[in-house]
PDB file of N, CA, C and O in Angstrom:
ATOM      1  N   MET A   1     103.052 109.340  83.749  1.00  0.00           N
ATOM      2  CA  MET A   1     103.407 110.602  83.136  1.00  0.00           C
ATOM      3  C   MET A   1     102.462 111.709  83.608  1.00  0.00           C
ATOM      4  O   MET A   1     102.894 112.823  83.904  1.00  0.00           O
ATOM      5  N   ARG A   2     101.162 111.386  83.673  1.00  0.00           N
ATOM      6  CA  ARG A   2     100.211 112.412  84.123  1.00  0.00           C
ATOM      7  C   ARG A   2     100.488 112.849  85.551  1.00  0.00           C
ATOM      8  O   ARG A   2     100.451 114.042  85.855  1.00  0.00           O
ATOM      9  N   LYS A   3     100.768 111.886  86.438  1.00  0.00           N
ATOM     10  CA  LYS A   3     101.028 112.244  87.841  1.00  0.00           C
ATOM     11  C   LYS A   3     102.291 113.085  87.970  1.00  0.00           C
ATOM     12  O   LYS A   3     102.331 114.043  88.742  1.00  0.00           O
ATOM     13  N   ALA A   4     103.315 112.726  87.215  1.00  0.00           N
ATOM     14  CA  ALA A   4     104.563 113.499  87.258  1.00  0.00           C
ATOM     15  C   ALA A   4     104.331 114.907  86.719  1.00  0.00           C
ATOM     16  O   ALA A   4     104.831 115.880  87.283  1.00  0.00           O
ATOM     17  N   ALA A   5     103.571 115.016  85.628  1.00  0.00           N
ATOM     18  CA  ALA A   5     103.279 116.332  85.049  1.00  0.00           C
ATOM     19  C   ALA A   5     102.463 117.186  86.011  1.00  0.00           C
ATOM     20  O   ALA A   5     102.754 118.368  86.196  1.00  0.00           O
ATOM     21  N   GLN A   6     101.441 116.588  86.627  1.00  0.00           N
ATOM     22  CA  GLN A   6     100.607 117.350  87.564  1.00  0.00           C
ATOM     23  C   GLN A   6     101.404 117.779  88.792  1.00  0.00           C
ATOM     24  O   GLN A   6     101.257 118.906  89.265  1.00  0.00           O
ATOM     25  N   ALA A   7     102.241 116.894  89.307  1.00  0.00           N
ATOM     26  CA  ALA A   7     103.079 117.241  90.462  1.00  0.00           C
ATOM     27  C   ALA A   7     104.051 118.370  90.114  1.00  0.00           C
ATOM     28  O   ALA A   7     104.331 119.233  90.946  1.00  0.00           O
ATOM     29  N   THR A   8     104.561 118.359  88.888  1.00  0.00           N
ATOM     30  CA  THR A   8     105.473 119.414  88.433  1.00  0.00           C
ATOM     31  C   THR A   8     104.770 120.764  88.418  1.00  0.00           C
ATOM     32  O   THR A   8     105.297 121.746  88.942  1.00  0.00           O
ATOM     33  N   LEU A   9     103.593 120.818  87.826  1.00  0.00           N
ATOM     34  CA  LEU A   9     102.838 122.073  87.783  1.00  0.00           C
ATOM     35  C   LEU A   9     102.409 122.520  89.175  1.00  0.00           C
ATOM     36  O   LEU A   9     102.468 123.709  89.491  1.00  0.00           O
ATOM     37  N   ASP A  10     101.977 121.575  90.008  1.00  0.00           N
ATOM     38  CA  ASP A  10     101.551 121.907  91.374  1.00  0.00           C
ATOM     39  C   ASP A  10     102.691 122.505  92.195  1.00  0.00           C
ATOM     40  O   ASP A  10     102.457 123.323  93.084  1.00  0.00           O
ATOM     41  N   ALA A  11     103.921 122.095  91.897  1.00  0.00           N
ATOM     42  CA  ALA A  11     105.089 122.589  92.633  1.00  0.00           C
ATOM     43  C   ALA A  11     105.626 123.903  92.054  1.00  0.00           C
ATOM     44  O   ALA A  11     106.607 124.448  92.560  1.00  0.00           O
ATOM     45  N   GLY A  12     104.982 124.415  90.988  1.00  0.00           N
ATOM     46  CA  GLY A  12     105.390 125.692  90.412  1.00  0.00           C
ATOM     47  C   GLY A  12     106.452 125.574  89.325  1.00  0.00           C
ATOM     48  O   GLY A  12     107.076 126.573  88.966  1.00  0.00           O
ATOM     49  N   TYR A  13     106.667 124.382  88.798  1.00  0.00           N
ATOM     50  CA  TYR A  13     107.636 124.167  87.724  1.00  0.00           C
ATOM     51  C   TYR A  13     106.895 123.918  86.415  1.00  0.00           C
ATOM     52  O   TYR A  13     105.675 123.748  86.404  1.00  0.00           O
ATOM     53  N   THR A  14     107.646 123.899  85.306  1.00  0.00           N
ATOM     54  CA  THR A  14     107.018 123.730  83.999  1.00  0.00           C
ATOM     55  C   THR A  14     107.477 122.474  83.265  1.00  0.00           C
ATOM     56  O   THR A  14     106.747 121.967  82.413  1.00  0.00           O
ATOM     57  N   HIS A  15     108.653 121.966  83.570  1.00  0.00           N
ATOM     58  CA  HIS A  15     109.235 120.825  82.858  1.00  0.00           C
ATOM     59  C   HIS A  15     109.734 119.782  83.846  1.00  0.00           C
ATOM     60  O   HIS A  15     110.011 120.096  85.004  1.00  0.00           O
ATOM     61  N   PHE A  16     109.848 118.533  83.382  1.00  0.00           N
ATOM     62  CA  PHE A  16     110.342 117.480  84.266  1.00  0.00           C
ATOM     63  C   PHE A  16     111.050 116.393  83.477  1.00  0.00           C
ATOM     64  O   PHE A  16     110.835 116.224  82.276  1.00  0.00           O
ATOM     65  N   LYS A  17     111.893 115.668  84.182  1.00  0.00           N
ATOM     66  CA  LYS A  17     112.561 114.475  83.663  1.00  0.00           C
ATOM     67  C   LYS A  17     112.308 113.340  84.643  1.00  0.00           C
ATOM     68  O   LYS A  17     112.098 113.569  85.834  1.00  0.00           O
ATOM     69  N   LEU A  18     112.331 112.116  84.130  1.00  0.00           N
ATOM     70  CA  LEU A  18     112.193 110.927  84.973  1.00  0.00           C
ATOM     71  C   LEU A  18     113.564 110.273  85.091  1.00  0.00           C
ATOM     72  O   LEU A  18     114.237 110.034  84.089  1.00  0.00           O
ATOM     73  N   GLN A  19     113.971 109.984  86.330  1.00  0.00           N
ATOM     74  CA  GLN A  19     115.263 109.349  86.573  1.00  0.00           C
ATOM     75  C   GLN A  19     115.100 108.228  87.587  1.00  0.00           C
ATOM     76  O   GLN A  19     114.106 108.161  88.311  1.00  0.00           O
ATOM     77  N   ASP A  20     116.090 107.353  87.625  1.00  0.00           N
ATOM     78  CA  ASP A  20     116.139 106.259  88.604  1.00  0.00           C
ATOM     79  C   ASP A  20     114.856 105.422  88.594  1.00  0.00           C
ATOM     80  O   ASP A  20     114.287 105.128  89.645  1.00  0.00           O
ATOM     81  N   VAL A  21     114.418 105.051  87.411  1.00  0.00           N
ATOM     82  CA  VAL A  21     113.206 104.242  87.283  1.00  0.00           C
ATOM     83  C   VAL A  21     113.521 102.810  87.715  1.00  0.00           C
ATOM     84  O   VAL A  21     114.515 102.228  87.280  1.00  0.00           O
ATOM     85  N   GLY A  22     112.681 102.259  88.560  1.00  0.00           N
ATOM     86  CA  GLY A  22     112.863 100.886  89.014  1.00  0.00           C
ATOM     87  C   GLY A  22     111.519 100.200  89.185  1.00  0.00           C
ATOM     88  O   GLY A  22     110.528 100.827  89.557  1.00  0.00           O
ATOM     89  N   SER A  23     111.500  98.916  88.911  1.00  0.00           N
ATOM     90  CA  SER A  23     110.271  98.158  89.122  1.00  0.00           C
ATOM     91  C   SER A  23     110.613  96.804  89.712  1.00  0.00           C
ATOM     92  O   SER A  23     111.716  96.286  89.539  1.00  0.00           O
ATOM     93  N   GLN A  24     109.649  96.251  90.406  1.00  0.00           N
ATOM     94  CA  GLN A  24     109.842  94.969  91.073  1.00  0.00           C
ATOM     95  C   GLN A  24     108.517  94.224  91.059  1.00  0.00           C
ATOM     96  O   GLN A  24     107.460  94.810  91.294  1.00  0.00           O
ATOM     97  N   GLN A  25     108.583  92.932  90.783  1.00  0.00           N
ATOM     98  CA  GLN A  25     107.384  92.110  90.813  1.00  0.00           C
ATOM     99  C   GLN A  25     107.583  90.970  91.795  1.00  0.00           C
ATOM    100  O   GLN A  25     108.707  90.516  92.012  1.00  0.00           O
ATOM    101  N   GLY A  26     106.502  90.516  92.380  1.00  0.00           N
ATOM    102  CA  GLY A  26     106.577  89.413  93.325  1.00  0.00           C
ATOM    103  C   GLY A  26     105.189  88.930  93.680  1.00  0.00           C
ATOM    104  O   GLY A  26     104.245  89.077  92.905  1.00  0.00           O
ATOM    105  N   GLU A  27     105.080  88.363  94.840  1.00  0.00           N
ATOM    106  CA  GLU A  27     103.782  87.893  95.317  1.00  0.00           C
ATOM    107  C   GLU A  27     103.814  87.857  96.834  1.00  0.00           C
ATOM    108  O   GLU A  27     104.880  87.760  97.442  1.00  0.00           O
ATOM    109  N   HIS A  28     102.644  87.934  97.435  1.00  0.00           N
ATOM    110  CA  HIS A  28     102.548  87.798  98.889  1.00  0.00           C
ATOM    111  C   HIS A  28     101.323  86.956  99.232  1.00  0.00           C
ATOM    112  O   HIS A  28     100.395  86.807  98.437  1.00  0.00           O
ATOM    113  N   LEU A  29     101.357  86.425 100.421  1.00  0.00           N
ATOM    114  CA  LEU A  29     100.284  85.556 100.886  1.00  0.00           C
ATOM    115  C   LEU A  29      99.011  86.365 101.075  1.00  0.00           C
ATOM    116  O   LEU A  29      98.983  87.330 101.840  1.00  0.00           O
ATOM    117  N   ALA A  30      97.952  85.961 100.366  1.00  0.00           N
ATOM    118  CA  ALA A  30      96.674  86.663 100.451  1.00  0.00           C
ATOM    119  C   ALA A  30      95.688  85.942 101.366  1.00  0.00           C
ATOM    120  O   ALA A  30      94.741  86.556 101.859  1.00  0.00           O
ATOM    121  N   GLY A  31      95.897  84.660 101.594  1.00  0.00           N
ATOM    122  CA  GLY A  31      94.987  83.902 102.442  1.00  0.00           C
ATOM    123  C   GLY A  31      95.293  82.420 102.349  1.00  0.00           C
ATOM    124  O   GLY A  31      96.217  82.004 101.649  1.00  0.00           O
ATOM    125  N   VAL A  32      94.516  81.640 103.056  1.00  0.00           N
ATOM    126  CA  VAL A  32      94.699  80.188 103.062  1.00  0.00           C
ATOM    127  C   VAL A  32      93.323  79.539 102.919  1.00  0.00           C
ATOM    128  O   VAL A  32      92.374  79.900 103.615  1.00  0.00           O
ATOM    129  N   TYR A  33      93.236  78.582 102.010  1.00  0.00           N
ATOM    130  CA  TYR A  33      92.018  77.793 101.858  1.00  0.00           C
ATOM    131  C   TYR A  33      92.228  76.502 102.629  1.00  0.00           C
ATOM    132  O   TYR A  33      93.193  75.778 102.385  1.00  0.00           O
ATOM    133  N   SER A  34      91.327  76.211 103.559  1.00  0.00           N
ATOM    134  CA  SER A  34      91.456  75.007 104.375  1.00  0.00           C
ATOM    135  C   SER A  34      90.195  74.160 104.265  1.00  0.00           C
ATOM    136  O   SER A  34      89.086  74.678 104.131  1.00  0.00           O
ATOM    137  N   SER A  35      90.389  72.848 104.324  1.00  0.00           N
ATOM    138  CA  SER A  35      89.268  71.912 104.298  1.00  0.00           C
ATOM    139  C   SER A  35      89.594  70.770 105.251  1.00  0.00           C
ATOM    140  O   SER A  35      90.737  70.319 105.318  1.00  0.00           O
ATOM    141  N   SER A  36      88.600  70.307 105.979  1.00  0.00           N
ATOM    142  CA  SER A  36      88.835  69.189 106.900  1.00  0.00           C
ATOM    143  C   SER A  36      87.574  68.345 107.022  1.00  0.00           C
ATOM    144  O   SER A  36      86.460  68.816 106.793  1.00  0.00           O
ATOM    145  N   THR A  37      87.779  67.109 107.383  1.00  0.00           N
ATOM    146  CA  THR A  37      86.671  66.193 107.633  1.00  0.00           C
ATOM    147  C   THR A  37      86.989  65.404 108.896  1.00  0.00           C
ATOM    148  O   THR A  37      88.150  65.270 109.283  1.00  0.00           O
ATOM    149  N   GLY A  38      85.972  64.896 109.517  1.00  0.00           N
ATOM    150  CA  GLY A  38      86.185  64.098 110.721  1.00  0.00           C
ATOM    151  C   GLY A  38      85.012  63.173 110.975  1.00  0.00           C
ATOM    152  O   GLY A  38      83.919  63.379 110.447  1.00  0.00           O
ATOM    153  N   SER A  39      85.245  62.155 111.784  1.00  0.00           N
ATOM    154  CA  SER A  39      84.163  61.236 112.140  1.00  0.00           C
ATOM    155  C   SER A  39      84.398  60.717 113.555  1.00  0.00           C
ATOM    156  O   SER A  39      85.532  60.634 114.026  1.00  0.00           O
ATOM    157  N   THR A  40      83.320  60.376 114.206  1.00  0.00           N
ATOM    158  CA  THR A  40      83.386  59.841 115.567  1.00  0.00           C
ATOM    159  C   THR A  40      82.412  58.673 115.676  1.00  0.00           C
ATOM    160  O   THR A  40      81.309  58.705 115.130  1.00  0.00           O
ATOM    161  N   VAL A  41      82.844  57.652 116.386  1.00  0.00           N
ATOM    162  CA  VAL A  41      81.979  56.510 116.662  1.00  0.00           C
ATOM    163  C   VAL A  41      81.895  56.373 118.175  1.00  0.00           C
ATOM    164  O   VAL A  41      82.918  56.321 118.858  1.00  0.00           O
ATOM    165  N   ALA A  42      80.684  56.314 118.693  1.00  0.00           N
ATOM    166  CA  ALA A  42      80.503  56.182 120.135  1.00  0.00           C
ATOM    167  C   ALA A  42      79.710  54.908 120.430  1.00  0.00           C
ATOM    168  O   ALA A  42      78.743  54.585 119.740  1.00  0.00           O
ATOM    169  N   THR A  43      80.138  54.202 121.459  1.00  0.00           N
ATOM    170  CA  THR A  43      79.457  52.979 121.873  1.00  0.00           C
ATOM    171  C   THR A  43      79.201  53.061 123.367  1.00  0.00           C
ATOM    172  O   THR A  43      80.095  53.419 124.135  1.00  0.00           O
ATOM    173  N   GLY A  44      77.999  52.735 123.779  1.00  0.00           N
ATOM    174  CA  GLY A  44      77.666  52.799 125.186  1.00  0.00           C
ATOM    175  C   GLY A  44      77.559  51.412 125.808  1.00  0.00           C
ATOM    176  O   GLY A  44      76.970  50.496 125.235  1.00  0.00           O
ATOM    177  N   PHE A  45      78.154  51.280 127.018  1.00  0.00           N
ATOM    178  CA  PHE A  45      78.053  50.059 127.811  1.00  0.00           C
ATOM    179  C   PHE A  45      77.637  50.467 129.215  1.00  0.00           C
ATOM    180  O   PHE A  45      78.438  51.055 129.941  1.00  0.00           O
ATOM    181  N   GLY A  46      76.457  50.184 129.601  1.00  0.00           N
ATOM    182  CA  GLY A  46      76.004  50.517 130.952  1.00  0.00           C
ATOM    183  C   GLY A  46      76.032  52.014 131.165  1.00  0.00           C
ATOM    184  O   GLY A  46      75.375  52.764 130.443  1.00  0.00           O
ATOM    185  N   ASN A  47      76.810  52.461 132.180  1.00  0.00           N
ATOM    186  CA  ASN A  47      76.923  53.884 132.482  1.00  0.00           C
ATOM    187  C   ASN A  47      78.044  54.564 131.684  1.00  0.00           C
ATOM    188  O   ASN A  47      78.253  55.765 131.853  1.00  0.00           O
ATOM    189  N   SER A  48      78.756  53.857 130.840  1.00  0.00           N
ATOM    190  CA  SER A  48      79.930  54.403 130.152  1.00  0.00           C
ATOM    191  C   SER A  48      79.687  54.511 128.652  1.00  0.00           C
ATOM    192  O   SER A  48      78.922  53.753 128.055  1.00  0.00           O
ATOM    193  N   VAL A  49      80.363  55.473 128.086  1.00  0.00           N
ATOM    194  CA  VAL A  49      80.345  55.651 126.630  1.00  0.00           C
ATOM    195  C   VAL A  49      81.797  55.703 126.179  1.00  0.00           C
ATOM    196  O   VAL A  49      82.606  56.436 126.747  1.00  0.00           O
ATOM    197  N   TYR A  50      82.115  54.937 125.173  1.00  0.00           N
ATOM    198  CA  TYR A  50      83.459  54.929 124.601  1.00  0.00           C
ATOM    199  C   TYR A  50      83.380  55.545 123.199  1.00  0.00           C
ATOM    200  O   TYR A  50      82.546  55.157 122.380  1.00  0.00           O
ATOM    201  N   ALA A  51      84.250  56.496 122.946  1.00  0.00           N
ATOM    202  CA  ALA A  51      84.225  57.167 121.649  1.00  0.00           C
ATOM    203  C   ALA A  51      85.610  57.110 121.002  1.00  0.00           C
ATOM    204  O   ALA A  51      86.629  57.252 121.678  1.00  0.00           O
ATOM    205  N   THR A  52      85.630  56.906 119.735  1.00  0.00           N
ATOM    206  CA  THR A  52      86.864  56.982 118.953  1.00  0.00           C
ATOM    207  C   THR A  52      86.595  57.898 117.769  1.00  0.00           C
ATOM    208  O   THR A  52      85.479  57.941 117.251  1.00  0.00           O
ATOM    209  N   GLY A  53      87.597  58.615 117.351  1.00  0.00           N
ATOM    210  CA  GLY A  53      87.396  59.545 116.238  1.00  0.00           C
ATOM    211  C   GLY A  53      88.653  59.714 115.413  1.00  0.00           C
ATOM    212  O   GLY A  53      89.751  59.335 115.818  1.00  0.00           O
ATOM    213  N   SER A  54      88.461  60.284 114.268  1.00  0.00           N
ATOM    214  CA  SER A  54      89.589  60.601 113.402  1.00  0.00           C
ATOM    215  C   SER A  54      89.252  61.854 112.604  1.00  0.00           C
ATOM    216  O   SER A  54      88.082  62.172 112.390  1.00  0.00           O
ATOM    217  N   ALA A  55      90.275  62.550 112.173  1.00  0.00           N
ATOM    218  CA  ALA A  55      90.084  63.762 111.381  1.00  0.00           C
ATOM    219  C   ALA A  55      91.242  63.890 110.404  1.00  0.00           C
ATOM    220  O   ALA A  55      92.350  63.420 110.660  1.00  0.00           O
ATOM    221  N   SER A  56      90.964  64.528 109.295  1.00  0.00           N
ATOM    222  CA  SER A  56      92.022  64.811 108.317  1.00  0.00           C
ATOM    223  C   SER A  56      91.679  66.114 107.612  1.00  0.00           C
ATOM    224  O   SER A  56      90.521  66.534 107.600  1.00  0.00           O
ATOM    225  N   GLY A  57      92.659  66.737 107.041  1.00  0.00           N
ATOM    226  CA  GLY A  57      92.411  67.989 106.343  1.00  0.00           C
ATOM    227  C   GLY A  57      93.632  68.450 105.589  1.00  0.00           C
ATOM    228  O   GLY A  57      94.694  67.830 105.650  1.00  0.00           O
ATOM    229  N   PHE A  58      93.468  69.550 104.875  1.00  0.00           N
ATOM    230  CA  PHE A  58      94.583  70.137 104.144  1.00  0.00           C
ATOM    231  C   PHE A  58      94.372  71.645 104.057  1.00  0.00           C
ATOM    232  O   PHE A  58      93.252  72.138 104.195  1.00  0.00           O
ATOM    233  N   SER A  59      95.447  72.356 103.829  1.00  0.00           N
ATOM    234  CA  SER A  59      95.404  73.803 103.645  1.00  0.00           C
ATOM    235  C   SER A  59      96.210  74.157 102.408  1.00  0.00           C
ATOM    236  O   SER A  59      97.278  73.594 102.168  1.00  0.00           O
ATOM    237  N   THR A  60      95.697  75.087 101.633  1.00  0.00           N
ATOM    238  CA  THR A  60      96.378  75.541 100.430  1.00  0.00           C
ATOM    239  C   THR A  60      96.599  77.044 100.523  1.00  0.00           C
ATOM    240  O   THR A  60      95.635  77.799 100.653  1.00  0.00           O
ATOM    241  N   PRO A  61      97.851  77.493 100.459  1.00  0.00           N
ATOM    242  CA  PRO A  61      98.085  78.946 100.488  1.00  0.00           C
ATOM    243  C   PRO A  61      97.655  79.589  99.169  1.00  0.00           C
ATOM    244  O   PRO A  61      97.800  78.993  98.102  1.00  0.00           O
ATOM    245  N   ILE A  62      97.128  80.802  99.254  1.00  0.00           N
ATOM    246  CA  ILE A  62      96.713  81.553  98.078  1.00  0.00           C
ATOM    247  C   ILE A  62      97.588  82.807  98.012  1.00  0.00           C
ATOM    248  O   ILE A  62      97.617  83.610  98.944  1.00  0.00           O
ATOM    249  N   TYR A  63      98.292  82.956  96.901  1.00  0.00           N
ATOM    250  CA  TYR A  63      99.198  84.095  96.725  1.00  0.00           C
ATOM    251  C   TYR A  63      98.623  85.095  95.731  1.00  0.00           C
ATOM    252  O   TYR A  63      97.929  84.718  94.787  1.00  0.00           O
ATOM    253  N   ARG A  64      98.918  86.371  95.952  1.00  0.00           N
ATOM    254  CA  ARG A  64      98.489  87.439  95.056  1.00  0.00           C
ATOM    255  C   ARG A  64      99.730  88.102  94.466  1.00  0.00           C
ATOM    256  O   ARG A  64     100.690  88.390  95.180  1.00  0.00           O
ATOM    257  N   ARG A  65      99.698  88.339  93.159  1.00  0.00           N
ATOM    258  CA  ARG A  65     100.834  88.970  92.503  1.00  0.00           C
ATOM    259  C   ARG A  65     100.911  90.438  92.908  1.00  0.00           C
ATOM    260  O   ARG A  65      99.886  91.086  93.115  1.00  0.00           O
ATOM    261  N   THR A  66     102.115  90.951  93.018  1.00  0.00           N
ATOM    262  CA  THR A  66     102.327  92.350  93.368  1.00  0.00           C
ATOM    263  C   THR A  66     103.292  92.977  92.375  1.00  0.00           C
ATOM    264  O   THR A  66     104.074  92.279  91.730  1.00  0.00           O
ATOM    265  N   ALA A  67     103.233  94.290  92.257  1.00  0.00           N
ATOM    266  CA  ALA A  67     104.171  95.036  91.428  1.00  0.00           C
ATOM    267  C   ALA A  67     104.391  96.399  92.060  1.00  0.00           C
ATOM    268  O   ALA A  67     103.441  97.052  92.494  1.00  0.00           O
ATOM    269  N   ASP A  68     105.624  96.820  92.111  1.00  0.00           N
ATOM    270  CA  ASP A  68     105.985  98.132  92.635  1.00  0.00           C
ATOM    271  C   ASP A  68     106.813  98.856  91.579  1.00  0.00           C
ATOM    272  O   ASP A  68     107.704  98.270  90.964  1.00  0.00           O
ATOM    273  N   VAL A  69     106.509 100.127  91.380  1.00  0.00           N
ATOM    274  CA  VAL A  69     107.258 100.947  90.431  1.00  0.00           C
ATOM    275  C   VAL A  69     107.658 102.222  91.149  1.00  0.00           C
ATOM    276  O   VAL A  69     106.847 102.841  91.838  1.00  0.00           O
ATOM    277  N   GLY A  70     108.903 102.607  90.987  1.00  0.00           N
ATOM    278  CA  GLY A  70     109.393 103.833  91.602  1.00  0.00           C
ATOM    279  C   GLY A  70     110.149 104.660  90.578  1.00  0.00           C
ATOM    280  O   GLY A  70     110.814 104.117  89.696  1.00  0.00           O
ATOM    281  N   VAL A  71     110.045 105.971  90.698  1.00  0.00           N
ATOM    282  CA  VAL A  71     110.746 106.869  89.782  1.00  0.00           C
ATOM    283  C   VAL A  71     111.006 108.190  90.503  1.00  0.00           C
ATOM    284  O   VAL A  71     110.218 108.617  91.346  1.00  0.00           O
ATOM    285  N   THR A  72     112.107 108.818  90.161  1.00  0.00           N
ATOM    286  CA  THR A  72     112.415 110.144  90.685  1.00  0.00           C
ATOM    287  C   THR A  72     112.035 111.164  89.624  1.00  0.00           C
ATOM    288  O   THR A  72     112.447 111.043  88.470  1.00  0.00           O
ATOM    289  N   VAL A  73     111.251 112.169  90.004  1.00  0.00           N
ATOM    290  CA  VAL A  73     110.837 113.229  89.086  1.00  0.00           C
ATOM    291  C   VAL A  73     111.694 114.456  89.395  1.00  0.00           C
ATOM    292  O   VAL A  73     111.636 115.007  90.494  1.00  0.00           O
ATOM    293  N   VAL A  74     112.492 114.874  88.407  1.00  0.00           N
ATOM    294  CA  VAL A  74     113.339 116.064  88.544  1.00  0.00           C
ATOM    295  C   VAL A  74     112.630 117.193  87.809  1.00  0.00           C
ATOM    296  O   VAL A  74     112.307 117.061  86.629  1.00  0.00           O
ATOM    297  N   MET A  75     112.384 118.315  88.511  1.00  0.00           N
ATOM    298  CA  MET A  75     111.573 119.400  87.965  1.00  0.00           C
ATOM    299  C   MET A  75     112.423 120.619  87.622  1.00  0.00           C
ATOM    300  O   MET A  75     113.428 120.904  88.273  1.00  0.00           O
ATOM    301  N   PHE A  76     111.988 121.331  86.579  1.00  0.00           N
ATOM    302  CA  PHE A  76     112.700 122.516  86.111  1.00  0.00           C
ATOM    303  C   PHE A  76     111.710 123.622  85.787  1.00  0.00           C
ATOM    304  O   PHE A  76     110.540 123.365  85.505  1.00  0.00           O
ATOM    305  N   LYS A  77     112.197 124.854  85.832  1.00  0.00           N
ATOM    306  CA  LYS A  77     111.436 125.993  85.303  1.00  0.00           C
ATOM    307  C   LYS A  77     111.829 126.143  83.839  1.00  0.00           C
ATOM    308  O   LYS A  77     112.894 125.677  83.433  1.00  0.00           O
ATOM    309  N   ALA A  78     110.987 126.782  83.052  1.00  0.00           N
ATOM    310  CA  ALA A  78     111.214 126.890  81.606  1.00  0.00           C
ATOM    311  C   ALA A  78     112.559 127.527  81.270  1.00  0.00           C
ATOM    312  O   ALA A  78     113.132 127.227  80.223  1.00  0.00           O
ATOM    313  N   THR A  79     113.066 128.387  82.123  1.00  0.00           N
ATOM    314  CA  THR A  79     114.330 129.080  81.846  1.00  0.00           C
ATOM    315  C   THR A  79     115.556 128.284  82.307  1.00  0.00           C
ATOM    316  O   THR A  79     116.682 128.684  82.013  1.00  0.00           O
ATOM    317  N   ASP A  80     115.373 127.194  83.006  1.00  0.00           N
ATOM    318  CA  ASP A  80     116.504 126.374  83.464  1.00  0.00           C
ATOM    319  C   ASP A  80     117.113 125.622  82.285  1.00  0.00           C
ATOM    320  O   ASP A  80     116.415 125.252  81.340  1.00  0.00           O
ATOM    321  N   ALA A  81     118.426 125.403  82.355  1.00  0.00           N
ATOM    322  CA  ALA A  81     119.126 124.691  81.279  1.00  0.00           C
ATOM    323  C   ALA A  81     118.594 123.262  81.115  1.00  0.00           C
ATOM    324  O   ALA A  81     118.514 122.763  79.993  1.00  0.00           O
ATOM    325  N   GLY A  82     118.233 122.605  82.208  1.00  0.00           N
ATOM    326  CA  GLY A  82     117.746 121.233  82.148  1.00  0.00           C
ATOM    327  C   GLY A  82     116.395 121.086  81.481  1.00  0.00           C
ATOM    328  O   GLY A  82     116.018 119.982  81.087  1.00  0.00           O
ATOM    329  N   ALA A  83     115.658 122.180  81.345  1.00  0.00           N
ATOM    330  CA  ALA A  83     114.328 122.132  80.737  1.00  0.00           C
ATOM    331  C   ALA A  83     114.394 121.915  79.229  1.00  0.00           C
ATOM    332  O   ALA A  83     113.404 121.534  78.605  1.00  0.00           O
ATOM    333  N   LYS A  84     115.561 122.160  78.650  1.00  0.00           N
ATOM    334  CA  LYS A  84     115.709 122.088  77.194  1.00  0.00           C
ATOM    335  C   LYS A  84     115.343 120.710  76.635  1.00  0.00           C
ATOM    336  O   LYS A  84     114.686 120.630  75.598  1.00  0.00           O
ATOM    337  N   ASP A  85     115.753 119.629  77.296  1.00  0.00           N
ATOM    338  CA  ASP A  85     115.444 118.285  76.801  1.00  0.00           C
ATOM    339  C   ASP A  85     114.516 117.512  77.749  1.00  0.00           C
ATOM    340  O   ASP A  85     114.531 116.282  77.787  1.00  0.00           O
ATOM    341  N   ALA A  86     113.711 118.258  78.511  1.00  0.00           N
ATOM    342  CA  ALA A  86     112.784 117.651  79.466  1.00  0.00           C
ATOM    343  C   ALA A  86     111.363 117.668  78.905  1.00  0.00           C
ATOM    344  O   ALA A  86     111.086 118.339  77.911  1.00  0.00           O
ATOM    345  N   PHE A  87     110.472 116.928  79.550  1.00  0.00           N
ATOM    346  CA  PHE A  87     109.058 116.925  79.172  1.00  0.00           C
ATOM    347  C   PHE A  87     108.413 118.240  79.601  1.00  0.00           C
ATOM    348  O   PHE A  87     108.683 118.742  80.692  1.00  0.00           O
ATOM    349  N   ASP A  88     107.569 118.792  78.748  1.00  0.00           N
ATOM    350  CA  ASP A  88     106.773 119.963  79.085  1.00  0.00           C
ATOM    351  C   ASP A  88     105.530 119.455  79.815  1.00  0.00           C
ATOM    352  O   ASP A  88     104.710 118.750  79.227  1.00  0.00           O
ATOM    353  N   ALA A  89     105.389 119.805  81.074  1.00  0.00           N
ATOM    354  CA  ALA A  89     104.311 119.251  81.909  1.00  0.00           C
ATOM    355  C   ALA A  89     102.925 119.574  81.343  1.00  0.00           C
ATOM    356  O   ALA A  89     102.049 118.709  81.334  1.00  0.00           O
ATOM    357  N   ALA A  90     102.718 120.794  80.877  1.00  0.00           N
ATOM    358  CA  ALA A  90     101.412 121.161  80.342  1.00  0.00           C
ATOM    359  C   ALA A  90     101.090 120.360  79.079  1.00  0.00           C
ATOM    360  O   ALA A  90      99.946 119.952  78.877  1.00  0.00           O
ATOM    361  N   GLU A  91     102.078 120.140  78.246  1.00  0.00           N
ATOM    362  CA  GLU A  91     101.874 119.350  77.023  1.00  0.00           C
ATOM    363  C   GLU A  91     101.568 117.891  77.346  1.00  0.00           C
ATOM    364  O   GLU A  91     100.733 117.266  76.692  1.00  0.00           O
ATOM    365  N   VAL A  92     102.245 117.356  78.351  1.00  0.00           N
ATOM    366  CA  VAL A  92     102.003 115.973  78.761  1.00  0.00           C
ATOM    367  C   VAL A  92     100.563 115.818  79.248  1.00  0.00           C
ATOM    368  O   VAL A  92      99.872 114.876  78.860  1.00  0.00           O
ATOM    369  N   LEU A  93     100.116 116.734  80.090  1.00  0.00           N
ATOM    370  CA  LEU A  93      98.733 116.670  80.583  1.00  0.00           C
ATOM    371  C   LEU A  93      97.729 116.800  79.439  1.00  0.00           C
ATOM    372  O   LEU A  93      96.714 116.103  79.410  1.00  0.00           O
ATOM    373  N   LYS A  94      98.016 117.685  78.514  1.00  0.00           N
ATOM    374  CA  LYS A  94      97.136 117.873  77.372  1.00  0.00           C
ATOM    375  C   LYS A  94      97.055 116.583  76.541  1.00  0.00           C
ATOM    376  O   LYS A  94      95.971 116.165  76.136  1.00  0.00           O
ATOM    377  N   LYS A  95      98.204 115.965  76.297  1.00  0.00           N
ATOM    378  CA  LYS A  95      98.252 114.758  75.477  1.00  0.00           C
ATOM    379  C   LYS A  95      97.581 113.561  76.149  1.00  0.00           C
ATOM    380  O   LYS A  95      96.843 112.821  75.499  1.00  0.00           O
ATOM    381  N   TYR A  96      97.831 113.367  77.439  1.00  0.00           N
ATOM    382  CA  TYR A  96      97.334 112.175  78.141  1.00  0.00           C
ATOM    383  C   TYR A  96      95.991 112.368  78.813  1.00  0.00           C
ATOM    384  O   TYR A  96      95.500 111.446  79.465  1.00  0.00           O
ATOM    385  N   SER A  97      95.381 113.529  78.680  1.00  0.00           N
ATOM    386  CA  SER A  97      94.047 113.745  79.257  1.00  0.00           C
ATOM    387  C   SER A  97      92.949 113.380  78.276  1.00  0.00           C
ATOM    388  O   SER A  97      91.773 113.370  78.639  1.00  0.00           O
ATOM    389  N   GLN A  98      93.314 113.082  77.044  1.00  0.00           N
ATOM    390  CA  GLN A  98      92.314 112.784  76.017  1.00  0.00           C
ATOM    391  C   GLN A  98      91.917 111.347  76.035  1.00  0.00           C
ATOM    392  O   GLN A  98      91.084 110.927  75.233  1.00  0.00           O
TER     393      GLN A  98
END
């Protein structure tokens, strides 16, 4: 409400309405936690070395919640017909600045 009121006053209007309000929630990949272990065994015979090894691991995705909100702000001057049932931008700022 404060941002809409301030944008209304900044644009030279006095009143506003909010229309086409929409919100969406979801999540997106923020990173991956990975862990692994391994081992090797080496045996030497004369001039040769024989090695065998193994490894294992796992990865866990980490998700972060997201939210998006969108709204259309319709602005009016005090003398416009639409201003009659619209929010008074100065009053909104006064109320929500406390």
